C-alpha positions in Angstrom: -6.1 -22.6 -2.0 -8.3 -20.5 0.4 -6.6 -17.2 1.3 -8.1 -14.4 3.2 -6.6 -11.2 4.8 -7.8 -8.2 6.7 -6.3 -5.0 7.9 -6.7 -4.3 11.6 -8.1 -1.3 13.0 -6.2 1.7 14.2 -3.7 2.1 15.8 -2.5 -1.4 14.8 -2.9 -0.5 11.0 0.1 1.8 11.3 2.2 -1.2 12.4 0.6 -4.2 10.6 -0.1 -4.5 6.9 -2.5 -7.3 7.2 -3.6 -10.3 9.3 -4.0 -13.5 6.9 -5.0 -17.0 6.9 -4.8 -19.8 4.3 -5.8 -23.4 4.0 -6.0 -26.3 1.5 -2.5 -27.4 0.5 -1.8 -26.8 -3.2 -0.5 -29.6 -5.6 2.9 -28.2 -5.6 5.2 -29.4 -2.9 7.4 -26.3 -2.3 7.0 -22.6 -2.4 9.6 -19.9 -2.4 9.2 -16.8 -0.3 10.9 -13.7 -1.6 12.5 -11.0 0.5 10.2 -7.9 1.2 12.1 -5.9 3.9 9.5 -6.8 6.5 8.9 -9.3 9.3 6.2 -11.9 9.8 4.6 -13.8 12.5 3.5 -17.3 11.3 1.5 -19.9 13.1 0.7 -23.3 11.9 -2.6 -24.5 13.3 -2.6 -28.1 11.4 0.7 -29.3 13.2 3.0 -27.9 15.7 5.9 -27.5 13.2 7.2 -25.4 10.4 9.9 -26.4 7.9 12.2 -24.0 6.3 14.7 -24.9 3.3 17.8 -23.1 2.9 18.3 -20.9 -0.2 21.8 -22.2 -0.9 21.3 -25.9 0.3 17.7 -27.0 -1.0 17.8 -30.2 1.0 18.9 -28.6 4.2 15.6 -28.3 6.3 15.3 -26.6 9.5 12.4 -27.6 11.8 10.9 -25.2 14.1 7.9 -25.1 16.4 4.3 -24.2 14.9 4.7 -20.6 15.9 7.6 -18.5 14.6 8.8 -15.0 13.9 10.3 -14.7 10.3 12.9 -12.0 10.3 13.7 -9.6 7.4 15.6 -11.7 4.9 18.2 -10.7 2.3 17.6 -13.8 0.1 14.7 -16.1 -0.7 14.0 -19.4 1.3 11.6 -22.3 0.5 8.7 -23.9 2.6 6.9 -27.1 2.6 3.4 -26.5 1.3 1.8 -29.4 3.2 1.8 -26.9 6.0 -0.8 -24.8 4.2 -3.6 -27.1 5.5 -4.3 -24.4 8.1 -1.9 -21.3 8.7 -2.5 -17.8 10.1 -0.1 -14.9 10.3 0.6 -11.2 10.9 2.5 -9.3 8.1 4.0 -6.2 9.7 4.8 -3.0 7.8 8.5 -2.0 7.6 9.6 -1.1 11.0 6.2 -2.3 12.5 7.3 -5.5 14.1 10.0 -4.3 16.6 7.5 -2.7 19.1 5.7 -6.0 19.5 8.8 -8.4 19.8 10.7 -6.6 22.6 14.0 -7.3 20.7 15.8 -5.2 17.9 14.6 -6.2 14.4 18.1 -6.8 13.3 18.6 -9.3 15.9 16.2 -11.5 13.7 17.8 -10.7 10.4 18.0 -13.6 8.1 16.5 -15.9 10.7 13.4 -17.8 11.7 13.0 -17.9 15.5 10.5 -19.8 17.6 7.9 -17.4 18.9 8.3 -18.8 22.6 11.9 -17.8 22.5 10.6 -14.2 22.2 7.2 -14.3 24.2 7.7 -17.3 26.4 4.7 -19.3 27.3 2.3 -16.7 25.7 3.3 -17.9 22.3 1.8 -21.6 23.0 -1.2 -20.2 24.7 -2.1 -18.0 21.7 -1.6 -21.0 19.3 -4.0 -23.1 21.4 -6.7 -20.4 21.3 -6.1 -19.9 17.5 -6.5 -23.8 17.0 -9.7 -23.9 19.0 -11.2 -20.9 16.9 -13.7 -22.0 14.4 -13.6 -19.3 11.8 -11.1 -16.9 10.1 -12.9 -14.0 11.6 -12.6 -15.4 15.1 -8.7 -16.1 14.5 -8.3 -12.5 13.2 -10.1 -11.3 16.4 -7.6 -13.3 18.5 -4.6 -12.0 16.6 -5.7 -8.5 16.8 -6.4 -8.5 20.6 -3.0 -10.3 21.2 -1.3 -7.4 19.2 -3.2 -4.7 21.1 -2.1 -6.2 24.3 1.5 -6.3 23.3 1.3 -2.7 21.9 0.4 -1.4 25.3 3.9 -2.7 26.5 5.8 -1.8 23.4 8.7 0.4 23.3 8.4 3.7 21.3 9.7 3.7 17.7 12.1 6.2 16.4 9.8 8.2 14.1 12.6 9.8 12.1 13.7 6.3 11.0 10.3 5.4 9.6 10.0 8.7 7.7 13.6 7.9 6.4 12.5 4.4 5.2 9.6 5.7 3.4 11.7 8.5 1.8 14.3 5.8 0.8 11.6 3.7 -0.7 10.1 6.5 -2.8 13.3 8.4 -3.7 16.3 6.1 -3.5 18.1 8.9 -1.4 21.6 8.1 0.0 22.2 7.2 3.4 24.2 10.4 4.3 21.1 12.5 3.2 18.8 10.3 5.2 20.9 10.5 8.4 21.0 14.3 8.0 17.3 14.3 7.7 17.0 12.2 10.8 19.2 14.5 12.7 21.6 11.5 13.3 25.3 10.7 12.6 25.8 8.4 9.8 26.8 5.4 12.0 24.0 6.1 14.6 21.5 6.2 11.8 22.5 2.9 10.4 22.2 1.3 13.8 18.9 2.7 14.6 17.5 1.9 11.2 18.6 -1.7 11.5 17.1 -2.1 15.0 13.8 -0.8 13.7 13.6 -2.2 10.2 15.9 -5.3 10.4 18.4 -4.6 7.7 20.7 -1.8 6.7 19.3 1.4 4.7 21.1 0.4 1.5 19.9 -3.3 1.5 16.4 -2.1 2.4 16.4 0.2 -0.6 17.5 -2.6 -2.9 14.9 -5.1 -1.6 11.9 -2.6 -1.8 13.1 -1.6 -5.4 13.0 -5.2 -6.3 9.6 -5.4 -4.9 8.4 -2.3 -7.0 9.8 -4.2 -10.1 7.8 -7.3 -9.2 4.6 -5.3 -8.8 5.1 -3.5 -12.1 5.9 -6.8 -13.8 2.7 -8.4 -12.5 0.6 -5.8 -14.2 1.6 -6.6 -17.7 1.5 -9.5 -19.9 4.6 -8.7 -22.0 7.2 -6.9 -19.8 9.7 -4.4 -21.4 12.6 -5.2 -19.1 14.9 -2.5 -20.1 12.2 0.1 -19.8 11.1 -1.2 -16.5 14.7 -1.2 -15.2 14.9 2.5 -16.0 11.5 3.3 -14.5 12.3 1.6 -11.3 15.7 3.4 -10.9 18.2 0.6 -11.8 21.3 1.6 -13.7 20.5 -0.8 -16.7 18.7 -4.0 -17.3 21.8 -6.1 -16.3 21.7 -4.4 -12.9 18.0 -5.4 -12.4 18.7 -9.0 -13.5 21.5 -9.4 -11.0 19.1 -8.2 -8.1 16.3 -10.6 -9.4 18.6 -13.5 -9.4 20.0 -12.7 -5.9 16.6 -12.0 -4.4 14.6 -14.7 -6.2 16.9 -17.2 -7.7 15.1 -16.4 -11.0 15.8 -14.2 -14.1 13.0 -11.4 -14.4 11.6 -13.4 -17.4 11.5 -16.8 -15.6 9.8 -15.3 -12.5 7.4 -13.5 -14.7 6.3 -16.8 -16.0 5.1 -17.5 -12.5 2.7 -14.5 -12.3 -0.4 -16.8 -12.8 0.3 -19.2 -9.9 -2.4 -19.3 -7.3 -0.1 -18.5 -4.3 0.0 -16.0 -1.3 1.6 -12.7 -2.2 5.4 -12.8 -2.4 5.4 -16.6 -2.9 6.5 -18.6 -5.9 5.2 -22.1 -6.7 8.2 -24.5 -7.4 7.3 -28.1 -7.8 
């Protein structure tokens, strides 16, 4: 698999974690994508279609156009790897997508939406230019210029919510404390947080804790699950296992066995 990513220049880097491209379909037919608390724009350059398989009904396939927005998911979903022949995307930071989309992020929660439903004809025009580009660098340039153009029209973000999201991820603070820090009522804070991030503060905290556990597990050959659960902030090992099964469909040990798979970050090779 060929995979390359780059971080855009400022001010886009405060909204976007990376621009990426991949090609060369792997031998396995499916990959699982795990929840990350973020949104992503994905464009298939090989064919004008993307296929998403439901986490609870593996044979249920939803077919979308070749340019989509993937909302913030609370569970895993599966994709067809034949589409890896040529794909590019934009991976947003938490809260980074909403200014570019023109719709609240929680309106895309647990959903994949055709990009033209959000951007209209501009979505198809962008895909055509990306298809015509000859190199990853040219495609990254196109994506970055398109994001800069959208940024000029973007609505302002609620800065207090972004600070609260960072504090929640680092400390696991309660919603009441975060609302007070943001100067908002409890209900208003949850509403604004969802519109910016795409999920509730409580769920975001759980997903990001799961992601920290994944990152820690990748750095070791023999994971101490009980010790890891304590270090990451779980009540106990059983608590961590429940989150792993809910968010990935795997136990921590089973998911750890996939750490050597050559896949894009946050993907798991299936069959």
